[in-house]
C-alpha positions as a Markdown table, in Angstrom:
| # | Residue | x | y | z |
|---|---|---|---|---|
| 1 | Unk | 74.0 | 49.7 | 21.7 |
| 2 | Unk | 72.9 | 47.1 | 19.5 |
| 3 | Unk | 73.4 | 43.7 | 18.5 |
| 4 | Unk | 71.3 | 41.6 | 15.9 |
| 5 | Unk | 71.0 | 38.0 | 14.9 |
| 6 | Unk | 69.9 | 36.4 | 11.5 |
| 7 | Unk | 68.6 | 33.0 | 10.7 |
| 8 | Unk | 68.4 | 32.5 | 7.1 |
| 9 | Unk | 66.5 | 30.0 | 4.8 |
| 10 | Unk | 64.6 | 28.4 | 7.6 |
| 11 | Unk | 62.0 | 25.8 | 6.4 |
| 12 | Unk | 58.8 | 27.3 | 7.7 |
| 13 | Unk | 56.3 | 30.0 | 5.7 |
| 14 | Unk | 56.8 | 33.2 | 6.5 |
| 15 | Unk | 53.2 | 34.2 | 7.2 |
| 16 | Unk | 53.4 | 31.5 | 10.0 |
| 17 | Unk | 56.8 | 32.9 | 11.4 |
| 18 | Unk | 55.2 | 36.4 | 11.4 |
| 19 | Unk | 52.8 | 35.5 | 13.6 |
| 20 | Unk | 55.1 | 34.3 | 16.3 |
| 21 | Unk | 57.6 | 37.2 | 15.8 |
| 22 | Unk | 55.1 | 39.9 | 16.0 |
| 23 | Unk | 54.4 | 38.9 | 19.7 |
| 24 | Unk | 57.7 | 39.8 | 21.0 |
| 25 | Unk | 58.6 | 43.1 | 19.2 |
| 26 | Unk | 59.5 | 45.7 | 21.8 |
| 27 | Unk | 59.4 | 43.5 | 24.9 |
| 28 | Unk | 61.9 | 42.9 | 27.1 |
| 29 | Unk | 64.0 | 39.6 | 26.4 |
| 30 | Unk | 63.2 | 38.1 | 29.4 |
| 31 | Unk | 59.4 | 38.6 | 28.9 |
| 32 | Unk | 60.1 | 37.4 | 25.0 |
| 33 | Unk | 61.8 | 34.4 | 26.2 |
| 34 | Unk | 58.9 | 33.3 | 28.1 |
| 35 | Unk | 56.6 | 34.0 | 25.5 |
| 36 | Unk | 58.4 | 32.0 | 23.0 |
| 37 | Unk | 59.0 | 29.0 | 25.5 |
| 38 | Unk | 55.5 | 28.7 | 25.9 |
| 39 | Unk | 54.3 | 28.7 | 22.7 |
| 40 | Unk | 53.7 | 25.2 | 20.8 |
| 41 | Unk | 54.7 | 26.3 | 17.5 |
| 42 | Unk | 57.6 | 25.5 | 15.2 |
| 43 | Unk | 58.6 | 29.2 | 14.4 |
| 44 | Unk | 58.7 | 29.7 | 17.9 |
| 45 | Unk | 61.4 | 27.2 | 18.8 |
| 46 | Unk | 63.3 | 29.0 | 15.4 |
| 47 | Unk | 62.7 | 32.5 | 16.9 |
| 48 | Unk | 64.0 | 31.6 | 20.2 |
| 49 | Unk | 67.1 | 30.3 | 18.9 |
| 50 | Unk | 67.7 | 33.5 | 17.2 |
| 51 | Unk | 66.8 | 35.6 | 20.0 |
| 52 | Unk | 69.1 | 34.2 | 22.2 |
| 53 | Unk | 71.8 | 34.5 | 19.5 |
| 54 | Unk | 71.3 | 38.1 | 19.6 |
| 55 | Unk | 71.6 | 38.4 | 23.4 |
| 56 | Unk | 74.6 | 36.4 | 23.4 |
| 57 | Unk | 76.1 | 38.8 | 21.0 |
| 58 | Unk | 75.2 | 41.7 | 23.0 |
| 59 | Unk | 76.5 | 40.1 | 25.9 |
| 60 | Unk | 79.6 | 39.1 | 24.7 |
| 61 | Unk | 80.3 | 41.6 | 21.9 |
| 62 | Unk | 79.1 | 44.9 | 23.5 |
| 63 | Unk | 79.4 | 44.1 | 27.4 |
| 64 | Unk | 75.9 | 44.6 | 27.6 |
| 65 | Unk | 73.5 | 43.9 | 30.7 |
| 66 | Unk | 71.0 | 41.5 | 29.9 |
| 67 | Unk | 68.3 | 42.9 | 32.2 |
| 68 | Unk | 68.5 | 46.0 | 30.4 |
| 69 | Unk | 67.9 | 44.6 | 26.7 |
| 70 | Unk | 64.9 | 44.7 | 24.8 |
| 71 | Unk | 63.7 | 43.5 | 21.0 |
| 72 | Unk | 64.3 | 46.8 | 19.4 |
| 73 | Unk | 63.2 | 45.1 | 15.8 |
| 74 | Unk | 62.3 | 41.7 | 14.9 |
| 75 | Unk | 61.2 | 40.7 | 11.4 |
| 76 | Unk | 60.6 | 37.9 | 9.1 |
| 77 | Unk | 61.5 | 38.0 | 5.4 |
| 78 | Unk | 60.8 | 35.5 | 2.7 |
| 79 | Unk | 63.4 | 33.7 | 1.5 |
| 80 | Unk | 63.7 | 31.2 | -1.9 |
| 81 | Unk | 61.0 | 29.2 | -2.4 |
| 82 | Unk | 61.5 | 25.7 | -3.5 |
| 83 | Unk | 59.0 | 24.7 | -6.1 |
| 84 | Unk | 58.4 | 20.8 | -6.4 |
| 85 | Unk | 56.0 | 19.5 | -9.1 |
| 86 | Unk | 52.8 | 18.0 | -8.2 |
| 87 | Unk | 50.5 | 16.1 | -10.3 |
| 88 | Unk | 47.0 | 17.7 | -10.9 |
| 89 | Unk | 44.0 | 16.4 | -12.5 |
| 90 | Unk | 43.9 | 15.6 | -16.3 |
| 91 | Unk | 47.4 | 14.7 | -16.8 |
| 92 | Unk | 48.4 | 18.4 | -15.8 |
| 93 | Unk | 51.4 | 19.3 | -13.6 |
| 94 | Unk | 51.1 | 22.0 | -10.9 |
| 95 | Unk | 53.6 | 22.7 | -8.6 |
| 96 | Unk | 54.0 | 22.8 | -4.7 |
| 97 | Unk | 55.7 | 25.7 | -3.1 |
| 98 | Unk | 57.6 | 25.1 | 0.0 |
| 99 | Unk | 58.6 | 28.7 | 1.1 |
| 100 | Unk | 61.2 | 29.8 | 3.6 |
| 101 | Unk | 62.1 | 32.5 | 5.7 |
| 102 | Unk | 64.9 | 34.8 | 7.2 |
| 103 | Unk | 64.6 | 35.7 | 10.9 |
| 104 | Unk | 66.1 | 39.1 | 11.8 |
| 105 | Unk | 66.1 | 40.2 | 15.7 |
| 106 | Unk | 67.9 | 43.0 | 16.8 |
| 107 | Unk | 68.4 | 43.7 | 20.8 |
| 108 | Unk | 69.3 | 46.9 | 22.2 |
| 109 | Unk | 69.9 | 48.3 | 25.7 |
| 110 | Unk | 67.3 | 50.7 | 26.9 |
């Protein structure tokens, strides 16, 4: 039995978010919660919300036991890029890309 949760257009770079999400892939949900709670990073707080949502979906919709759940899939996809103008040297206009992420977490029973 699987349950998933998706958070879209989060204002964090996908490269930074992947560093956090790679740590919880394949772990039990209790262990993944402990890992994310002890990380002092913005993507960890975002991934924890998505993980808690996926756990709630599994428990409420599929009547799963929280002690048998594990993180089956955890991935970060690139979202839309907000391109902001930035003044460059010699009166050129460059751009500063503000990247966004989609975090997808799937939990399943063992």
